[in-house]
C-alpha positions in Angstrom: -7.1 -16.0 -3.3 -5.9 -12.6 -4.0 -2.4 -12.1 -5.4 -1.0 -11.0 -2.0 -2.6 -14.0 -0.3 -1.0 -16.3 -2.8 2.4 -14.7 -2.2 1.8 -15.1 1.6 1.0 -18.8 1.3 4.1 -19.2 -0.9 6.2 -17.4 1.6 5.0 -19.7 4.4 6.5 -22.7 2.5 10.0 -21.8 3.6 9.2 -21.0 7.2 10.3 -23.4 9.9 7.5 -24.0 12.5 7.3 -26.2 15.6 5.7 -29.5 14.8 3.7 -29.7 18.1 1.2 -27.0 17.3 -1.5 -26.3 14.7 0.6 -23.9 12.6 2.2 -26.5 10.4 -1.1 -28.2 9.7 -2.8 -25.0 8.8 0.0 -23.8 6.6 -0.1 -27.1 4.7 -3.9 -26.8 4.4 -3.7 -23.3 3.0 -0.9 -24.4 0.5 -3.1 -27.4 -0.6 -6.1 -25.1 -1.0 -4.1 -22.8 -3.2 -2.7 -25.7 -5.2 -6.2 -27.1 -5.9 -7.8 -23.9 -6.9 -5.8 -20.6 -6.9 -9.0 -18.7 -7.6 -10.9 -19.8 -4.5 -11.8 -17.2 -1.9 -10.5 -17.6 1.6 -13.2 -17.4 4.3 -12.6 -15.0 7.2 -11.1 -17.8 9.4 -8.7 -19.0 6.7 -7.6 -15.4 5.9 -7.2 -14.7 9.6 -5.1 -17.8 10.1 -3.0 -17.0 7.1 -2.1 -13.5 8.3 -1.6 -14.7 11.8 1.0 -17.2 10.6 2.7 -14.6 8.4 2.8 -12.2 11.4 4.0 -14.9 13.8 6.8 -16.0 11.5 7.6 -12.6 10.0 11.3 -12.7 10.8 11.7 -15.7 8.5 9.8 -14.1 5.6 11.6 -11.9 3.1 8.7 -10.7 0.9 8.3 -7.0 1.9 4.8 -6.6 0.4 3.5 -9.6 2.3 5.0 -8.3 5.5 3.5 -4.9 4.9 0.1 -6.4 4.4 0.4 -8.5 7.6 1.5 -5.4 9.5 -1.5 -3.5 8.1 -3.9 -6.2 9.2 -2.3 -6.7 12.7 -1.6 -3.1 13.6 -4.1 -1.2 11.5 -3.9 0.6 8.2 -2.8 3.9 9.9 0.4 2.5 11.5 3.6 4.2 10.6 6.1 2.4 8.5 9.6 2.7 9.8 12.6 1.6 7.6 
């Protein structure tokens, strides 16, 4: 995982999610994956899920760099940053 992906997984630990969907299971899986081997590379599906979850729960995440990366992925690198 890259440094920013590690920070994103760490940020998801404190997020409250509904128990009745796949979000909790996927966040736990990503956290366990990071705990087992922090140097592992995420495949495209794992990375996609990670950034989807960060974007979905962005209002609960305080890490500005992680949020900026999620915004870049979701909205494109050329989106304008408004304070």
